[in-house]
C-alpha positions in Angstrom: 37.0 106.4 244.3 38.7 107.3 241.0 36.4 108.8 238.5 35.9 107.1 235.1 37.4 110.1 233.4 40.6 109.9 235.4 40.7 106.1 235.0 40.5 106.3 231.2 43.1 109.1 231.2 45.5 106.8 233.0 44.8 103.9 230.6 45.4 106.2 227.6 48.6 107.5 229.2 49.8 103.9 229.8 49.0 102.9 226.2 50.9 105.9 224.9 53.9 105.0 227.1 53.7 101.5 225.9 53.7 102.6 222.2 56.6 104.9 222.8 58.6 102.1 224.4 57.9 99.9 221.4 58.9 102.6 219.0 62.2 103.1 220.9 62.8 99.3 220.6 62.0 99.5 216.9 64.3 102.4 216.4 67.2 100.4 217.9 66.4 97.5 215.5 66.2 100.0 212.7 69.7 101.4 213.5 71.1 97.8 213.5 69.4 97.3 210.0 67.1 94.6 211.4 64.4 96.0 209.2 62.2 92.9 209.4 61.6 93.0 213.1 61.6 96.8 213.2 58.8 96.9 210.5 56.6 94.6 212.5 56.7 97.0 215.5 56.3 100.1 213.3 53.2 98.5 211.7 51.5 98.0 215.1 52.5 101.4 216.3 51.1 103.0 213.1 47.7 101.6 214.0 47.7 103.8 217.1 49.8 106.7 216.0 49.6 107.8 212.3 52.8 109.9 212.3 55.1 111.1 209.5 58.1 109.6 211.3 56.5 106.1 211.5 55.5 106.3 207.8 59.1 107.3 206.9 60.7 104.5 209.0 58.3 101.9 207.6 58.9 103.1 204.1 62.7 102.6 204.5 62.0 99.1 206.0 59.9 98.0 203.1 62.3 99.5 200.6 65.3 97.7 202.2 63.4 94.4 202.3 62.2 94.7 198.7 58.6 94.5 199.9 57.1 96.7 197.3 53.6 95.5 197.5 53.1 96.6 201.1 55.5 99.5 200.7 53.6 101.3 198.0 50.5 101.9 200.2 52.6 103.2 203.0 54.4 105.5 200.5 51.1 106.8 199.1 50.1 107.9 202.6 53.4 109.6 203.1 53.4 111.3 199.7 49.8 112.4 200.1 50.3 113.8 203.6 48.0 111.3 205.3 49.5 111.8 208.7 48.8 113.9 211.8 51.6 116.5 211.5 50.8 119.8 209.9 54.0 119.9 208.0 53.3 117.9 204.9 56.7 118.3 203.3 58.9 115.2 202.8 62.6 114.7 202.0 63.4 114.1 198.3 64.8 110.6 199.1 61.2 109.5 199.6 60.2 110.8 196.2 63.0 108.6 194.8 61.7 105.6 196.8 58.2 106.2 195.6 59.5 106.3 192.0 60.8 102.8 192.6 57.7 101.5 194.2 55.7 102.7 191.2 58.1 101.0 188.8 57.8 97.7 190.7 54.0 98.1 190.4 54.4 98.5 186.7 52.8 102.0 186.8 55.4 103.7 184.5 53.5 106.9 183.8 53.1 107.8 187.5 56.7 106.7 188.1 58.0 109.1 185.5 55.9 111.9 187.1 57.5 111.1 190.5 61.0 111.0 188.9 60.4 114.5 187.5 59.4 115.8 191.0 62.5 114.2 192.4 64.8 115.8 189.8 63.2 119.2 190.4 63.8 118.9 194.1 67.4 118.1 193.4 67.7 121.3 191.4 68.4 119.3 188.2 66.8 119.9 184.8 64.0 117.3 184.7 63.5 115.1 181.6 60.6 115.7 179.3 57.6 113.7 180.4 56.5 112.6 176.9 60.0 111.8 175.7 60.6 109.8 178.9 57.4 107.7 178.4 58.3 107.1 174.7 61.8 106.0 175.7 60.5 103.5 178.2 57.9 102.2 175.7 60.7 101.8 173.2 62.5 99.6 175.7 59.4 97.5 176.1 58.6 97.2 172.4 62.2 96.4 171.4 62.8 93.1 169.8 64.4 90.9 172.4 68.2 90.5 172.0 68.4 87.7 174.5 66.8 84.4 175.5 66.9 83.8 179.3 66.3 80.9 181.7 66.6 80.5 185.4 69.5 78.3 186.4 69.0 75.0 188.2 71.5 75.7 191.0 69.6 78.6 192.7 68.7 78.0 196.4 65.9 79.2 198.6 68.0 82.1 199.6 69.7 84.8 197.5 72.0 83.7 194.7 73.6 86.2 192.4 76.8 87.4 190.6 77.6 84.2 188.7 80.6 84.2 186.5 82.0 81.2 184.5 85.7 80.6 184.5 87.0 77.5 182.6 84.9 74.6 183.8 83.6 76.3 187.0 80.8 78.8 187.8 81.6 81.1 190.7 78.7 82.8 192.5 77.6 84.6 195.7 74.9 83.1 198.0 73.4 83.3 201.5 72.2 79.7 201.2 72.0 77.6 204.3 75.1 75.6 204.9 77.6 74.5 207.5 80.1 77.3 207.0 79.1 79.7 209.8 76.0 79.8 212.0 75.8 83.6 212.5 72.9 85.3 210.7 72.9 88.8 209.1 70.4 91.0 210.8 69.2 92.8 207.6 68.1 89.5 205.9 67.8 87.1 208.9 69.8 84.7 206.7 73.4 83.6 206.7 76.1 86.1 205.6 77.0 86.1 202.0 79.8 83.6 200.9 81.4 82.6 197.7 80.6 79.2 196.1 81.7 77.4 193.0 79.8 74.9 190.8 82.4 72.5 189.4 80.8 71.4 186.1 80.6 67.7 185.3 81.1 66.1 181.9 77.8 67.4 180.6 78.9 71.0 181.1 75.2 71.7 181.6 74.9 73.5 185.0 75.2 70.2 186.8 78.0 69.2 189.1 79.2 69.6 192.7 78.6 72.9 194.5 81.4 73.8 196.9 82.0 76.7 199.3 85.3 78.3 198.7 87.8 77.6 201.5 87.6 79.5 204.8 90.7 81.4 203.9 88.4 83.2 201.4 85.0 82.8 203.1 84.8 84.4 206.6 81.9 84.7 209.1 81.2 88.1 207.4 80.3 88.9 203.8 82.1 87.9 200.6 80.8 88.3 197.1 81.1 89.3 193.4 84.3 87.9 191.9 86.4 88.7 188.9 89.3 86.7 187.5 92.4 87.2 185.5 92.4 85.5 182.1 94.4 82.5 183.4 92.1 82.1 186.4 94.9 82.4 188.9 94.1 85.9 190.3 90.7 86.5 191.9 89.4 89.9 193.0 86.3 90.0 195.2 84.3 92.1 197.6 84.5 91.5 201.3 83.5 93.0 204.7 86.4 95.0 206.0 88.3 92.8 208.4 91.6 91.8 209.8 92.0 88.2 211.1 88.2 87.8 211.0 87.6 90.9 213.2 85.5 93.7 211.8 87.2 97.1 211.0 84.8 100.0 211.5 84.7 103.5 209.9 84.6 106.6 212.0 80.8 106.5 212.0 80.7 102.9 213.2 80.0 101.1 209.9 81.7 98.0 208.7 82.3 98.8 205.1 82.7 96.5 202.1 86.3 96.5 200.6 88.1 94.9 197.6 90.5 92.0 198.1 92.7 90.0 195.9 93.9 86.4 196.2 96.4 84.4 194.1 96.1 80.7 193.3 99.5 79.1 194.1 100.0 75.3 193.7 96.2 74.9 193.4 95.4 76.8 196.6 94.1 80.3 197.1 96.4 82.6 199.1 95.5 84.8 202.0 93.3 87.7 200.7 95.0 91.1 200.6 93.0 94.4 200.7 93.6 96.7 197.8 95.8 99.6 198.8 93.5 102.4 197.6 90.5 101.2 199.7 89.6 103.5 202.6 88.0 102.2 205.8 85.5 105.1 205.5 83.9 104.1 202.2 82.5 101.0 200.4 84.3 99.4 197.5 82.6 96.5 195.7 81.9 94.6 192.5 85.4 94.3 191.0 85.6 93.8 187.2 88.9 93.1 185.6 89.5 94.3 182.0 90.3 91.5 179.5 94.0 92.4 179.4 94.2 92.5 183.2 95.5 96.1 183.2 92.5 97.9 184.5 90.2 97.2 187.5 86.6 98.6 187.4 84.6 98.8 190.6 81.7 100.6 192.4 82.3 102.9 195.3 80.5 105.6 197.4 83.8 107.4 198.2 84.1 111.2 198.6 83.8 112.9 195.2 81.4 110.4 193.7 78.5 111.9 191.7 75.8 109.7 193.2 75.2 107.1 195.9 77.5 104.7 194.1 79.7 105.4 191.1 81.7 103.2 188.8 85.5 103.9 188.9 88.5 102.4 187.2 92.1 102.1 188.4 95.2 101.0 186.5 97.1 97.9 187.7 100.8 98.5 187.2 103.2 95.7 186.2 104.6 95.5 189.7 101.1 94.9 191.1 100.7 98.4 192.5 97.7 100.6 191.6 97.4 104.0 189.9 95.1 106.8 190.8 91.4 105.8 190.8 89.3 107.6 188.2 85.5 108.3 188.1 84.0 107.2 184.7 82.1 110.5 184.6 78.6 111.8 184.2 77.7 109.9 181.0 77.9 106.6 182.9 77.3 107.7 186.5 74.2 109.5 187.8 73.1 111.2 191.0 71.9 107.8 192.1 73.4 104.3 192.0 75.6 102.6 189.4 77.1 99.2 190.4 78.1 95.7 189.1 80.4 96.7 186.2 81.6 94.1 183.7 83.9 94.6 180.7 83.7 92.3 177.6 86.5 91.1 175.4 85.6 94.0 173.1 86.0 96.5 175.9 82.2 97.2 176.2 80.9 98.1 179.6 77.9 96.5 181.2 76.6 97.8 184.5 73.4 98.2 186.6 71.8 101.5 187.5 68.7 103.0 189.1 69.6 106.5 188.0 69.3 106.1 184.2 65.8 105.8 182.8 64.7 102.2 182.8 62.0 99.5 183.2 62.4 98.9 186.9 64.5 99.4 190.0 68.1 98.4 189.0 68.3 97.9 185.2 71.2 96.6 183.2 72.8 98.9 180.7 75.5 98.6 178.1 78.0 101.2 176.9 80.0 100.6 173.7 83.7 101.3 173.9 84.7 103.3 170.8 87.6 105.7 170.1 88.9 105.4 173.6 85.7 106.2 175.5 82.4 104.7 176.6 79.3 105.7 174.6 75.8 106.6 175.7 74.4 103.8 177.9 71.7 101.6 176.3 69.0 99.9 178.3 69.0 96.2 177.4 65.2 96.0 177.6 63.1 92.9 178.2 63.7 90.0 178.9 67.0 91.0 180.6 65.4 93.9 182.5 62.1 93.7 184.4 60.2 96.0 186.8 62.3 94.8 189.7 66.1 94.6 190.3 68.2 93.3 187.5 72.0 93.3 187.9 75.4 91.6 187.6 75.5 90.6 184.0 78.6 88.7 183.0 79.6 87.0 179.7 81.3 83.6 179.4 84.3 83.0 177.3 82.3 82.5 174.1 81.0 86.1 174.4 77.5 85.0 173.5 76.3 83.4 176.7 76.4 84.3 180.3 74.5 85.1 183.5 72.7 87.9 185.2 70.8 88.2 188.5 67.2 89.4 189.3 64.7 89.3 192.1 61.8 89.4 189.6 60.2 86.1 190.9 60.4 86.7 194.6 62.1 88.8 197.3 65.4 86.9 197.1 67.8 87.2 194.2 68.1 84.4 191.6 70.7 83.7 188.9 69.5 83.5 185.2 71.5 82.3 182.2 71.2 84.0 178.8 72.0 83.5 175.2 72.5 86.7 173.1 70.6 86.5 169.9 71.1 89.9 168.3 73.2 93.1 168.3 72.3 95.0 171.4 73.8 98.3 170.3 71.1 98.9 167.6 68.2 101.1 168.8 64.8 101.0 167.2 62.6 104.0 166.3 58.9 104.2 165.6 58.1 104.8 161.9 54.7 105.2 160.2 54.1 104.4 156.6 51.0 105.5 154.6 50.2 104.5 150.9 48.4 107.2 149.0 47.1 107.9 145.5 49.6 110.2 143.7 46.8 112.3 142.2 44.0 112.8 144.8 46.2 111.8 147.9 43.5 109.4 149.0 44.5 106.2 150.9 44.9 103.2 148.7 42.9 100.3 150.0 44.1 96.7 149.9 47.7 97.7 149.1 50.2 94.8 149.4 53.4 96.0 151.0 56.7 94.3 151.5 59.5 95.9 153.5 63.1 94.6 153.0 66.3 95.5 154.8 69.7 96.0 153.2 70.2 92.3 152.9 66.9 91.9 151.1 65.4 90.1 154.1 61.6 90.6 154.4 60.9 92.2 157.7 57.3 93.1 157.1 54.6 92.2 154.6 50.8 92.7 154.8 47.7 93.6 152.8 46.7 96.9 154.3 43.1 98.0 155.0 41.3 101.2 153.9 43.6 103.4 156.1 46.6 102.1 154.0 48.9 102.6 157.0 51.2 100.6 159.2 53.7 101.2 162.0 57.0 99.6 162.7 60.0 99.9 165.1 63.1 100.0 162.9 66.8 100.5 163.4 68.4 103.3 161.4 69.5 102.2 157.9 68.4 101.8 154.3 65.3 99.8 153.4 63.3 99.0 150.3 59.4 99.2 150.4 57.6 97.4 147.5 54.0 98.5 147.1 51.5 96.6 144.9 47.8 97.6 144.5 45.2 96.5 142.0 44.9 99.2 139.3 48.2 100.9 140.4 51.7 100.7 139.2 54.1 98.7 141.4 56.3 101.0 143.3 59.8 100.3 144.6 60.8 102.9 147.2 64.2 103.4 148.8 63.5 104.3 152.4 66.1 105.8 154.8 65.4 105.3 158.5 67.1 107.9 160.8 67.4 108.1 164.6 64.2 110.0 164.9 61.1 108.7 166.7 57.6 108.9 165.0 59.0 109.6 161.5 56.3 109.5 158.9 56.8 108.2 155.3 54.1 108.9 152.6 54.4 106.7 149.6 52.6 107.8 146.5 51.4 105.3 143.9 50.2 106.0 140.4 46.7 104.7 139.2 46.5 102.7 136.0 42.8 102.7 135.2 39.3 102.7 136.9 38.4 99.5 138.6 34.8 100.3 139.6 33.3 98.5 136.6 35.2 95.3 137.3 34.2 94.8 140.9 31.5 92.2 141.7 31.2 90.9 145.3 27.8 89.2 144.8 28.5 86.2 142.6 26.5 83.0 142.8 29.6 81.1 143.9 30.2 83.5 146.8 26.6 83.1 147.9 27.0 79.3 148.0 30.2 79.5 150.1 28.6 82.0 152.5 25.5 79.8 153.0 27.7 76.7 153.6 29.9 78.7 156.0 26.8 79.9 158.0 25.5 76.3 158.3 28.8 74.9 159.4 28.6 74.0 163.1 32.3 73.3 163.6 34.4 75.9 165.6 35.1 78.7 165.1 31.5 79.5 164.1 30.3 82.7 162.3 28.7 85.7 163.9 27.1 88.6 162.2 27.7 92.1 163.7 26.9 95.4 162.1 26.4 93.7 158.7 29.9 92.2 158.9 30.9 88.5 159.3 33.3 87.5 162.0 34.8 84.3 163.2 33.4 83.9 166.8 36.6 83.0 168.6 37.9 83.0 172.2 40.2 85.9 172.8 43.9 85.8 171.8 45.9 86.5 174.9 49.4 88.0 175.1 51.8 88.4 178.0 52.1 91.9 179.5 53.8 94.2 177.0 54.7 91.3 174.6 53.4 90.2 171.2 54.7 86.6 170.9 51.9 84.0 170.4 51.3 82.1 173.7 50.7 78.3 173.9 47.0 78.8 174.9 46.5 81.1 171.9 48.0 78.6 169.5 45.2 76.2 170.3 42.6 78.8 169.3 44.5 79.8 166.1 44.9 76.2 165.0 41.1 75.8 164.9 40.9 78.9 162.7 43.6 77.5 160.4 41.5 74.4 159.9 38.5 76.4 158.9 40.5 78.6 156.5 42.0 75.6 154.8 38.4 74.1 154.5 37.1 77.3 152.8 39.9 78.3 150.5 38.1 81.2 149.0 37.8 83.1 152.3 39.9 86.1 153.1 40.1 87.7 156.5 41.3 90.8 158.3 42.8 90.6 161.8 42.1 93.7 163.9 44.1 94.0 167.2 43.3 96.3 170.0 45.0 97.2 173.3 43.7 98.7 176.6 44.3 102.4 177.3 47.4 101.9 179.4 50.4 103.5 177.7 50.6 106.3 175.2 48.7 106.3 171.9 51.9 105.7 169.9 53.1 102.9 172.1 49.7 101.1 172.0 49.5 101.6 168.2 52.8 99.8 167.6 52.1 97.1 170.2 48.7 96.3 168.5 50.5 96.2 165.1 53.1 93.8 166.5 50.4 91.5 168.0 48.3 91.5 164.8 51.4 90.8 162.7 52.6 87.9 165.0 49.1 86.4 164.7 49.2 86.7 160.9 52.7 85.2 160.7 51.6 82.2 162.8 48.6 81.5 160.6 50.6 81.8 157.4 53.5 79.7 158.8 51.5 76.8 160.3 48.5 77.0 158.0 50.3 77.2 154.7 48.0 80.1 153.7 48.7 82.6 151.0 49.6 86.0 152.3 47.0 87.6 150.0 44.2 86.0 152.0 45.1 87.7 155.2 45.6 91.3 156.1 45.9 92.9 159.5 45.5 96.1 161.3 46.5 97.4 164.7 44.1 99.9 166.2 45.9 100.6 169.5 43.4 101.9 172.1 41.3 103.8 169.6 38.2 101.6 169.7 37.5 100.3 173.2 34.5 98.0 173.8 34.2 99.6 177.2 34.9 103.3 177.4 36.1 103.5 181.0 38.8 106.2 180.7 40.9 106.1 184.0 38.4 104.0 186.0 39.0 100.7 184.2 39.0 97.5 186.2 41.4 94.7 185.1 38.4 92.9 183.7 37.5 96.0 181.6 41.1 96.3 180.4 41.1 92.6 179.3 37.8 93.0 177.3 39.3 96.0 175.5 42.6 94.1 174.9 41.3 91.8 172.1 41.7 90.5 168.5 38.9 90.3 166.0 38.8 88.2 162.8 36.6 89.6 160.1 35.8 87.8 156.9 36.4 90.3 154.0 35.6 88.1 151.0 34.1 84.7 150.5 
C-alpha cells in the first residue's frame, strides 16, 4: 500500500508538471503576441507559483493590452520583489513600464520617482524631481487651447489616425466588416484597414463609410495615411508583403513598411514600397510636408536614439528619395516618438512617451523657426490625458482637426478638436503681494485689476488680509492697478519672464488713518443681520467661530480642472438669488484643495477655482465686483489632517469652497 506521504508527493509532482505544461503553452502564445490568452494562463499559474518570470511575462501582457488597472498590482509585486527568487533585481524596461502604469493611475509624483530610477539605470542624468513635478503641474493648470469632442463615426473596435482631405475623412480601424475574416492574435480583432467617410451635404461627420479597395487593403495591416496637396498621392503604413504574402525579417518578424499609391483616373494604383525601407526594421506613420518635398515618418532602424525615432527624407523631383535623416535629440528621446504631422506653417506635431507628459503617449508640438524645430511643448489637457494620446492632424482650415486616444476604454477612439488659442505660449506661476510702502504690512481689502498689453482684464479681485494672489501668466508686459481705501491708487508696469514662482511685491502709499471712520455695528446692519438669520430660504446661514457663512452644498470640480460644472451651477444660482435679495451683503469665497500635488500647484489650482466661482456669480448674478472677494488656500487648511493616509472621502471633504459673509 502506498503511504500517504508518497501519495501526496506524487500529486504535488503531477500538479507541478501540469503547471509547467501550461506555462510552456502560455510562452508559445506569448511569442506569437497572443497576450490575451497567454495572460489568462499566467494568471492561473501565478496562483501556484509566485515567480519573477511569471510576473515579468504577465506585466508585458497587461502593458501590451493596455490593461493598466490589473497591471499596476502585478507591477508593484515585481518592483517590490514579492516573488520567491532571491535575486530581486529587475531589468530597467520594467521600471519604464511601471512609470506608465503609475501615470495611467494618475499618480504623477510616484511616476516621476520611477522615471528618475529608470534614467539612472540607463546611465543618463535624471531630471530634477521638484522641477519635473512643477512642469507636469503646469501642463495641468494651463488654460486649455482646444475644445474636443468624440466623433460619431467611432466603432466598437479601435479607430484612429483620422485625416480630412477635401470632402472625405480617411482613418484606420479594426472594425468588424466583410473585408477579411482573419483575426490579429494580439487584439483578437480584425487586422487594421483603411476606411474613408465620404461627407454628405451637411459636412458634419455624417455620410457613407467605405473601406478602401482591396488593392490598398490587404488581409494584413494598413494604417495612417498622408496625402499630397492635390489628394492624388497617398502614403500609408502597411505590413511588409508581396502579392499578399508576408515578408519576414531575419529574426522572423513581419515588419511595417511605407507604401505609396497614385490616384489615376479616379482609381488608386498598386501600392509601391518606398525604396529606403529595409525588411529588418519598421517604418510607419508617414507625414508629407505641405510642399510635398519632405516625408516625415517613425522608424526603429539601426542608429535610432530610442525605440522609435522620427526621421525625414527628401523627395526628389523624379520621385526618388534622398538620404533619411534623424531629427535629433531635441525631438527624439531614448524611448518612443511616433505619429508626426507637419502643418502649413511647418510646425511639427508628434506623440512621445519619452518627453515628460501627463500620461503614456502624449502629443507635443515643436515650432519651426529659422530652419529648425524648437523645444517640444506638451499640449496639455484636454488633448492629453493620463492614457495614450496620439496622431494629431489638422484640416485645411488649420484650426480644426482630429486626434486619437484610448482614454475612455481599452480601444482607441477618434476625437475632433477646435483650436482656441496659441499653443506655443507657455504659462509660468507668478505671486503678487500688496504691501504698505512704509511698514511693509499687507494691505487688506485691496482691489486689484491686472491687464495684458491689449488692456484686456485677465484678473480682478478684492483681496483678503494676506493681500496676495497667484496667477499662471505667459511672458510679456502687464499693468497692475491697485486701489485700497486710504491709499493712493497705484498703476504698476509688470514684466513677466520665463521664470516659475516669480514674486512681485507692490508697495502702495497710505493717505490717512482710517481707524476713526470704521463702524461695523450700525443699526441698519443689525436689522439686515436679524432678517438674514430668520430667513428660511436656501442657502441658510450658519455661525462658526463667530463668523457667518452661507450653509451650502459643496462646489465640485472635475479632476485638476477649475471650470464650473453643471451641478455646481445649480448651487451657485441659489446663492445669487440670496445675494440679490440682500444687496448690502458682501462675501468672501475661500477655496481649498486636498493634499495631492505640490503646495504651489494646489495654491494656483485653488485660486483658479475661487476665481471661476466669483466670475460665475458676477456674470450671471449681475453683482458688483466690490461685493465679492476670493482667496485660494491650497492644501493649507484641511478639515481632516490625514497626511498620506487619506481616503477618497477624506480628500473630498478637504477639497471644498466656503462662502463667508464679510459685511452686512
